[in-house]
C-alpha positions as CSV (number, residue, x, y, z in Angstrom):
1,M,0.0,0.0,0.0
2,Q,1.2,3.5,-1.1
3,V,-0.2,6.2,1.2
4,H,-0.1,8.7,-1.8
5,E,-2.3,6.4,-3.7
6,L,-5.3,6.5,-1.4
7,T,-8.2,8.8,-2.0
8,T,-8.1,9.9,1.6
9,E,-4.6,11.2,1.0
10,R,-4.9,13.0,-2.2
11,R,-4.9,16.7,-2.7
12,H,-8.3,18.3,-3.4
13,R,-8.2,20.2,-6.8
14,A,-10.5,22.9,-5.7
15,T,-8.6,23.8,-2.6
16,G,-5.1,24.3,-3.8
17,N,-5.0,27.7,-2.6
18,L,-6.4,27.1,0.8
19,D,-3.9,29.2,2.5
20,R,-4.8,32.2,0.5
21,M,-8.6,32.0,0.9
22,S,-10.5,34.5,2.8
23,S,-12.1,32.9,6.1
24,L,-15.5,33.0,4.2
25,E,-14.1,31.3,1.1
26,L,-12.4,28.6,3.4
27,V,-15.5,27.8,5.4
28,T,-17.5,27.9,2.4
29,A,-15.3,25.3,0.9
30,M,-15.5,23.1,3.8
31,N,-19.2,23.4,4.0
32,R,-19.6,22.3,0.2
33,E,-17.3,19.1,1.0
34,D,-19.0,18.3,4.1
35,A,-22.4,18.2,2.3
36,L,-21.1,15.3,0.2
37,V,-20.6,13.0,3.2
38,P,-24.4,12.1,3.7
39,R,-24.8,11.3,0.1
40,A,-21.6,9.1,0.2
41,I,-23.0,7.3,3.2
42,R,-26.4,6.9,1.4
43,R,-24.5,4.5,-1.1
44,V,-23.4,2.1,1.8
45,L,-26.8,2.1,3.7
46,P,-27.5,-1.7,3.1
47,E,-24.1,-2.5,4.5
48,I,-24.8,-0.4,7.7
49,A,-28.2,-1.9,8.1
50,R,-26.6,-5.4,8.0
51,A,-24.1,-4.2,10.7
52,V,-27.0,-2.7,12.9
53,D,-28.8,-6.1,12.7
54,L,-25.7,-8.0,13.6
55,V,-24.8,-5.8,16.4
56,A,-28.4,-6.2,17.8
57,Q,-28.2,-9.9,17.5
58,R,-24.9,-10.2,19.4
59,L,-26.1,-7.8,22.2
60,A,-29.2,-9.7,22.6
61,R,-27.2,-12.7,23.4
62,G,-25.4,-10.9,26.2
63,G,-22.4,-10.0,24.0
64,R,-20.6,-6.6,23.6
65,L,-19.9,-4.2,20.8
66,I,-16.2,-3.2,20.9
67,Y,-14.8,-0.4,18.8
68,V,-11.2,-0.4,17.9
69,G,-9.1,2.2,16.1
70,S,-6.2,4.7,16.4
71,G,-6.1,8.6,16.3
72,T,-9.2,10.2,15.3
73,S,-10.9,6.9,14.5
74,G,-10.2,5.6,18.1
75,R,-11.4,8.8,19.6
76,I,-14.7,8.6,17.6
77,G,-15.2,5.0,18.8
78,A,-14.5,6.0,22.3
79,L,-17.0,9.0,22.1
80,D,-19.8,6.7,20.7
81,A,-19.1,4.0,23.2
82,S,-19.1,6.5,26.2
83,E,-22.7,8.0,25.0
84,C,-24.4,4.6,25.0
85,S,-24.8,4.2,28.7
86,P,-26.5,7.7,29.5
87,T,-28.5,7.6,26.3
88,F,-29.8,3.9,26.3
89,G,-29.4,3.0,30.0
90,V,-27.2,0.0,29.3
91,S,-24.1,-1.1,31.1
92,Q,-20.9,0.6,30.2
93,K,-19.6,-3.1,29.5
94,M,-22.0,-3.5,26.8
95,V,-20.5,-1.0,24.3
96,Q,-16.5,-0.6,24.8
97,F,-13.7,1.0,23.0
98,V,-10.0,0.0,22.3
99,I,-7.7,2.8,21.1
100,A,-4.1,2.5,20.1
101,G,-1.8,4.1,22.9
102,G,-4.5,3.4,25.6
103,E,-6.7,5.9,27.1
104,R,-4.0,8.6,27.3
105,A,-4.3,8.7,23.5
106,L,-7.8,10.2,23.9
107,V,-6.0,13.7,24.7
108,M,-2.6,13.1,23.5
109,A,-1.3,12.2,19.9
110,T,0.4,8.7,19.9
111,E,0.6,8.0,16.0
112,A,3.4,5.7,16.3
113,S,1.3,3.2,18.1
114,E,-1.0,2.7,15.1
115,D,1.9,0.9,13.2
116,S,2.1,-1.8,15.9
117,A,0.2,-4.9,14.7
118,E,1.6,-6.8,17.9
119,M,0.0,-4.0,20.2
120,G,-3.4,-4.4,18.4
121,R,-3.5,-8.1,18.9
122,K,-2.3,-7.6,22.5
123,D,-4.8,-4.9,23.2
124,M,-7.8,-6.8,21.8
125,A,-6.7,-10.1,23.6
126,A,-7.0,-8.3,26.9
127,R,-10.8,-7.8,26.0
128,R,-11.1,-11.5,25.5
129,P,-13.4,-11.3,22.4
130,G,-15.7,-14.2,21.8
131,K,-18.7,-15.7,19.9
132,R,-21.4,-13.3,21.4
133,D,-19.3,-10.2,20.7
134,V,-19.0,-8.0,17.7
135,V,-15.9,-5.8,17.0
136,V,-16.0,-2.8,14.8
137,G,-12.8,-1.6,13.3
138,L,-12.6,2.0,12.5
139,A,-9.8,3.3,10.1
140,A,-10.0,6.1,7.7
141,S,-7.2,4.7,5.3
142,G,-8.3,1.0,5.9
143,Y,-4.7,0.0,6.3
144,T,-3.8,0.8,10.0
145,P,-1.9,-2.2,11.2
146,Y,-3.0,-1.9,14.7
147,T,-6.8,-1.9,13.7
148,I,-6.2,-4.8,11.1
149,S,-4.4,-7.1,13.6
150,A,-7.0,-6.3,16.4
151,L,-9.8,-7.3,14.0
152,E,-8.1,-10.4,12.9
153,Y,-7.5,-11.6,16.3
154,A,-11.1,-10.9,17.3
155,R,-12.4,-12.9,14.3
156,A,-10.1,-15.8,15.0
157,K,-11.7,-16.0,18.5
158,G,-15.2,-16.1,16.9
159,A,-16.3,-12.5,17.4
160,A,-18.3,-11.1,14.5
161,T,-16.4,-8.2,12.7
162,V,-17.3,-5.0,10.9
163,A,-14.8,-2.7,9.1
164,V,-15.5,1.0,8.6
165,A,-13.0,2.6,6.1
166,F,-12.9,5.3,3.4
167,N,-11.0,3.6,0.6
168,R,-12.6,0.8,-1.5
169,G,-10.9,-2.7,-1.3
170,S,-9.1,-1.8,2.0
171,A,-7.0,-4.3,3.9
172,L,-9.4,-3.8,6.9
173,G,-12.5,-4.6,4.9
174,K,-11.0,-7.9,3.7
175,V,-10.6,-9.2,7.2
176,A,-14.1,-8.2,8.3
177,D,-17.5,-10.0,8.0
178,I,-19.3,-6.9,6.9
179,S,-17.2,-4.1,5.1
180,I,-18.5,-0.6,5.1
181,E,-16.3,1.4,2.8
182,T,-17.5,4.9,2.1
183,E,-15.9,7.1,-0.5
184,V,-15.9,10.6,0.7
185,G,-13.1,11.8,-1.6
186,P,-9.9,14.0,-0.8
187,E,-10.0,16.3,2.1
188,V,-10.1,20.0,1.9
189,L,-6.8,19.9,3.9
190,A,-5.1,16.9,2.3
191,G,-4.7,13.8,4.5
192,S,-6.5,15.4,7.4
193,S,-8.9,12.5,7.9
194,R,-10.5,14.1,11.1
195,L,-12.5,16.2,8.5
196,K,-14.8,14.5,6.0
197,A,-13.7,10.8,7.0
198,G,-14.2,11.8,10.7
199,T,-17.5,13.2,10.2
200,A,-18.6,10.0,8.3
201,E,-17.2,7.8,10.8
202,K,-19.4,9.7,13.6
203,L,-22.5,9.4,11.4
204,I,-22.0,5.6,10.8
205,C,-21.3,5.1,14.6
206,N,-24.5,6.9,15.4
207,M,-26.5,4.5,13.1
208,L,-24.8,1.4,14.5
209,T,-25.6,2.0,18.1
210,T,-28.9,3.9,17.8
211,G,-30.1,1.2,15.2
212,A,-28.9,-1.6,17.5
213,M,-30.5,-0.2,20.8
214,T,-33.8,0.5,18.9
215,R,-34.0,-2.9,17.7
216,L,-33.3,-4.3,21.2
217,G,-36.2,-2.2,22.5
218,Y,-34.4,0.4,24.5
219,V,-36.2,3.1,22.5
220,Y,-40.1,3.4,22.7
221,S,-41.5,5.4,19.7
222,N,-38.7,8.0,19.1
223,L,-38.0,8.7,22.8
224,M,-35.0,7.6,25.2
225,V,-37.3,5.8,27.6
226,N,-34.1,4.1,29.2
227,L,-32.4,7.3,30.1
228,H,-30.9,7.6,33.7
229,L,-32.5,10.5,35.7
230,T,-29.3,11.6,37.1
231,N,-29.9,15.5,37.1
232,K,-32.8,18.1,37.0
233,K,-32.7,18.3,33.3
234,L,-33.0,14.5,32.9
235,M,-35.8,14.4,35.5
236,Q,-37.7,16.9,33.6
237,R,-37.2,14.9,30.4
238,G,-38.3,11.8,32.1
239,M,-41.5,13.4,33.3
240,T,-42.1,14.9,29.9
241,I,-41.7,11.3,28.2
242,L,-44.3,9.7,30.5
243,Q,-46.8,12.6,30.0
244,E,-46.3,12.5,26.1
245,L,-46.8,8.7,26.0
246,T,-49.6,8.3,28.6
247,G,-51.4,11.6,28.8
248,V,-51.0,11.8,32.4
249,D,-50.5,15.1,34.3
250,S,-47.2,16.1,35.9
251,R,-48.3,15.0,39.3
252,Q,-49.2,11.4,38.3
253,A,-46.1,11.2,36.3
254,S,-44.1,12.4,39.3
255,D,-45.8,9.9,41.6
256,T,-45.4,6.9,39.3
257,L,-41.8,7.8,38.8
258,R,-41.2,7.9,42.6
259,K,-43.0,4.3,43.0
260,A,-40.9,3.0,40.2
261,G,-37.7,4.0,41.8
262,R,-37.1,6.8,39.0
263,S,-37.0,4.1,36.3
264,V,-38.8,5.5,33.3
265,P,-39.3,2.1,31.7
266,L,-40.8,0.7,34.8
267,A,-43.1,3.8,35.2
268,L,-44.1,3.8,31.6
269,V,-45.2,-0.1,31.7
270,M,-47.0,0.6,34.9
271,L,-48.9,3.5,33.4
272,K,-49.6,1.9,30.1
273,T,-50.7,-1.4,31.3
274,G,-52.3,-0.5,34.7
275,T,-50.3,-3.3,36.3
276,S,-48.3,-3.2,39.6
277,K,-44.8,-2.3,40.0
278,A,-43.9,-6.1,40.5
279,E,-45.9,-7.1,37.6
280,S,-44.4,-4.4,35.4
281,A,-40.9,-5.4,36.5
282,R,-41.7,-9.0,35.6
283,R,-42.9,-8.0,32.2
284,L,-39.6,-6.2,31.7
285,R,-37.5,-9.2,32.8
286,R,-39.3,-11.4,30.5
287,T,-38.7,-9.2,27.5
288,R,-35.0,-8.4,28.4
289,G,-35.8,-4.8,29.0
290,N,-37.7,-4.4,25.5
291,V,-40.2,-1.7,26.6
292,R,-42.7,-2.1,23.8
293,K,-42.8,-5.9,24.1
294,A,-43.3,-5.6,28.0
295,I,-46.3,-3.2,27.3
296,E,-47.9,-5.2,24.5
297,G,-47.5,-8.4,26.6
């Protein structure tokens, strides 16, 4: 692989005078290129949908989603993983991340670590991936040794694997069960894959976790019914969710939340079905937390 041959490394013909543009011209050029990202992702939606179903299936069996990447890619995986617990009320162990250079790489550049295939295998081995897990490798180029070796190791241990890259026919894509290769074209600033490629990575990660968690029933309608009520804003959001979905007033919503131990899913099942706290809790256990199934019985 020659780096200069990759689409993600090429110079953009329209921004050759980037350093001489006015600020308005510069941000206009960036905005124009950013607008291409959703269109590029649209072409790989079938692959993303397959990955959503795969992630949901593995999580339903008690498995984990593990993101792995280096640099910008690793940080985006870490961001999406860290948002899943507060958004969907799931354990922090359910969605994890592995980043080249360890957690200090979240705030410090450790570019040399991405070249170590040995470190990729070692870091992934520490997570003990297995048949119930799915590992998503994130790499803008699709040729990062660290990420490739981590994905290879996970697959050898029986984990399902997904590759997210931005060059067609990438080495990362070839070692994955599902390959999501989105061509976003050259960056406004040549080689700076934190731009369009990074934006596309975040959008794809959004789809993977939001889609999978919705399939698992941790979303009711289009509301975050599994959120943790850990501050005043979230408490108000929980109250609003109950009122919108059941038509009760604020007092009844508050009383039911209190009886349910501030659990929005439990309070919602109680209000929707008219059953006791104990019976509503049984319904949720039987459906593994799937709120709609618990309500519909």
